[in-house]
C-alpha positions in Angstrom: -7.7 7.6 12.4 -4.8 8.1 10.0 -2.2 6.5 12.2 -4.3 3.4 12.5 -4.9 3.4 8.7 -1.2 3.7 8.0 -0.4 0.9 10.4 -3.0 -1.3 8.8 -1.7 -0.5 5.2 1.8 -1.4 6.3 0.6 -4.8 7.5 -1.2 -5.4 4.2 1.9 -4.4 2.2 4.0 -6.9 4.2 1.8 -9.9 3.6 0.5 -11.3 0.3 -1.6 -14.0 1.7 -5.2 -13.7 0.2 -6.8 -14.6 3.5 -4.8 -11.9 5.3 -5.8 -9.5 2.5 -9.5 -10.1 3.0 -9.1 -9.8 6.8 -7.4 -6.5 6.4 -10.2 -5.2 4.2 -12.6 -6.2 6.9 -10.6 -4.5 9.6 -10.4 -1.3 7.4 -14.2 -1.2 7.1 -14.5 -1.7 10.9 -12.1 1.2 11.4 -14.2 3.6 9.2 -17.3 2.4 11.1 -15.7 2.9 14.5 -14.9 6.5 13.7 -18.2 7.1 12.0 -16.8 8.2 8.7 -16.7 7.1 5.0 -14.3 8.0 2.2 -16.8 10.6 1.1 -17.0 12.4 4.6 -14.7 15.2 3.5 -17.2 16.2 0.8 -19.8 17.1 3.4 -18.3 20.5 4.0 -18.5 21.4 0.3 -22.0 20.0 -0.1 -23.2 22.1 2.8 -21.3 25.4 2.2 -21.5 25.3 -1.6 -25.3 25.8 -1.9 -25.3 28.4 0.9 -22.6 30.5 -0.9 -24.4 30.2 -4.2 -27.7 31.2 -2.7 -26.2 34.3 -1.1 -24.4 35.1 -4.4 -27.6 35.1 -6.5 -29.6 36.8 -3.7 -27.2 39.7 -3.5 -26.9 39.9 -7.3 -30.7 40.2 -7.4 -30.7 42.9 -4.7 -28.1 44.9 -6.7 -30.6 45.2 -9.6 -33.7 45.8 -7.5 -32.8 47.6 -4.3 -32.2 51.3 -5.0 -30.4 52.0 -1.6 -27.5 49.9 -2.8 -26.4 52.8 -5.1 -25.5 54.9 -2.1 -25.4 52.5 0.8 -21.6 51.9 0.9 -18.7 53.7 2.5 -15.2 54.9 1.8 -14.3 54.1 -1.8 -17.3 51.7 -2.3 -20.3 54.0 -2.0 -22.1 52.5 -5.0 -22.5 48.8 -4.3 -24.0 48.1 -7.7 -20.8 48.7 -9.7 -17.5 46.8 -10.0 -14.5 48.0 -7.9 -12.5 50.2 -10.3 -9.5 50.2 -7.9 -9.5 46.4 -7.6 -9.2 46.6 -3.8 -12.1 44.2 -3.2 -10.9 41.5 -5.6 -7.4 41.7 -4.0 -8.8 41.6 -0.5 -10.9 38.6 -1.4 -7.9 36.8 -2.8 -5.6 37.6 0.1 -8.2 36.6 2.8 -8.8 33.3 1.0 -5.1 32.7 0.6 -4.5 33.4 4.3 -7.2 30.9 5.2 -5.5 28.3 3.0 -2.0 28.9 4.4 -3.0 29.0 8.1 -5.9 26.7 8.4 -6.1 24.2 5.5 -3.4 21.9 6.9 -5.3 21.4 10.2 -6.4 17.8 10.4 -4.7 16.7 7.2 -1.2 15.9 8.6 0.2 12.9 6.8 -2.4 13.0 4.1 -0.6 12.5 0.7 -3.2 14.6 -1.0 -2.8 17.5 1.4 0.0 19.2 -0.5 -1.8 18.9 -3.9 -5.0 20.3 -2.5 -3.1 23.2 -0.9 -1.3 24.1 -4.1 -4.6 23.9 -6.0 -6.2 26.3 -3.5 -3.3 28.7 -3.8 -3.7 28.9 -7.6 -7.5 29.3 -7.1 -6.8 32.2 -4.8 -4.7 34.0 -7.4 -7.2 33.3 -10.1 -9.9 35.0 -8.1 -8.6 38.5 -8.9 -9.1 38.5 -12.7 -12.2 36.3 -12.7 -14.1 38.3 -10.2 -13.0 41.9 -11.1 -16.3 42.5 -12.8 -18.5 41.6 -9.8 -20.4 44.4 -8.1 -19.0 45.6 -4.8 -22.0 44.3 -2.8 -21.0 40.7 -3.5 -17.5 41.4 -2.3 -18.8 42.9 1.0 -20.3 39.5 1.7 -17.4 37.5 0.3 -14.6 39.3 2.2 -16.6 39.1 5.4 -17.2 35.3 4.9 -13.4 34.8 4.3 -12.4 36.7 7.4 -14.9 34.8 9.5 -13.4 31.5 8.2 -9.9 32.7 8.9 -10.8 33.7 12.5 -12.9 30.5 13.0 -10.0 28.3 12.0 -7.5 30.2 14.1 -9.6 30.1 17.2 -10.3 26.3 16.9 -6.5 25.7 17.0 -6.3 27.1 20.5 -6.0 24.2 23.1 -8.4 25.8 25.6 -11.1 26.1 22.9 -10.6 22.5 21.8 -10.8 21.4 25.3 -14.0 23.4 25.9 -15.7 21.9 22.9 -14.3 18.4 23.6 -12.4 18.3 20.4 -9.5 15.8 20.0 -6.0 17.0 19.8 -4.5 16.7 16.3 -1.2 14.9 16.4 1.1 15.8 13.5 1.9 12.7 11.4 4.9 12.2 9.2 4.4 12.0 5.4 3.7 8.4 4.5 6.1 6.6 2.2 4.9 6.1 -1.3 3.8 2.5 -1.7 1.6 0.3 -3.9 -2.0 1.2 -4.3 -4.6 -0.8 -2.6 -8.4 -0.9 -2.7 -10.0 -1.3 0.7 -13.6 -1.4 -0.5 -13.2 -3.2 -3.8 -12.0 -6.6 -4.9 -8.8 -8.2 -3.6 -5.7 -7.2 -5.5 -2.2 -8.7 -5.4 0.1 -6.3 -3.4 3.8 -6.5 -3.7 5.7 -5.4 -0.6 8.1 -2.5 -0.8 10.6 -3.8 1.7 10.0 -7.3 3.1 11.2 -8.0 6.6 13.1 -11.0 7.9 10.0 -12.6 9.4 7.7 -12.4 6.3 9.0 -15.5 4.5 8.1 -18.7 6.2 11.0 -21.2 6.4 13.7 -18.7 5.6 16.6 -17.4 7.6 16.0 -13.9 9.0 17.7 -11.3 6.8 19.3 -8.3 8.3 17.9 -5.1 7.0 20.4 -3.0 5.0 18.2 -0.4 3.5 18.7 -1.9 0.0 16.1 -3.2 -2.4 15.0 -6.9 -1.9 16.9 -9.3 -4.1 15.2 -11.2 -6.9 15.9 -14.5 -5.1 14.0 -13.5 -2.0 11.0 -12.3 -4.1 11.1 -15.5 -6.2 11.0 -17.6 -3.0 8.1 -15.7 -1.7 6.2 -16.3 -4.9 7.0 -20.0 -4.8 5.7 -20.2 -1.2 2.5 -18.5 -2.3 2.1 -20.9 -5.2 2.6 -23.9 -2.8 -0.1 -22.5 -0.5 -2.6 -22.0 -3.3 -1.9 -25.6 -4.7 -2.4 -27.1 -1.3 -5.8 -25.4 -0.8 -6.9 -26.5 -4.3 -6.0 -30.1 -3.4 -8.0 -29.8 -0.2 -11.0 -28.5 -2.1 -10.9 -31.4 -4.6 -10.9 -33.9 -1.7 
């Protein structure tokens, strides 16, 4: 739905009429309703996966203390699952597997999202911080954690394959260009005055079309737009008084 959102935001930025602004808000709400999402939809994954991961973490920590077989149930260098990894192999594997998931799968479905780069950089830092902060965890937790990360990595890689997406009837993700930085706008709050970033020749009523030169709009053109808006507001106020 991002291409439709960007198109609608561009229309909003190119028109300061209050009625058009309210109509655009309505269209934006209809767009969210059409796709069955809300601004909080991306949080569903964290709300579902977070409690599950925490539950496994505490369950395994409890088993480390109360299940005797954990002391000799491992393999290779991690025979005792109740102690931290003195060789730091598990913390590094956890960090690398999470970082690989971020690099290969995190961008999927977020093309064109201005927050995607920030989120990705934050996840990279989080992956590096995993090593020192988890070095004291028992090996049993890492056995679950590394396995979970590897599953997420393979899961994301498989879902990128066109035959798999077609089999599960998943829509193709079309890469979108990074949106240009523009004025902020609230789609679900009260109306706000939005100044256009680059007004076109057809935006000002009663003016001669201006050829686009890629330069910033002149102060004369902006002043004329403001005067036209003031005339429109005054005319509506007169009609209401009548």
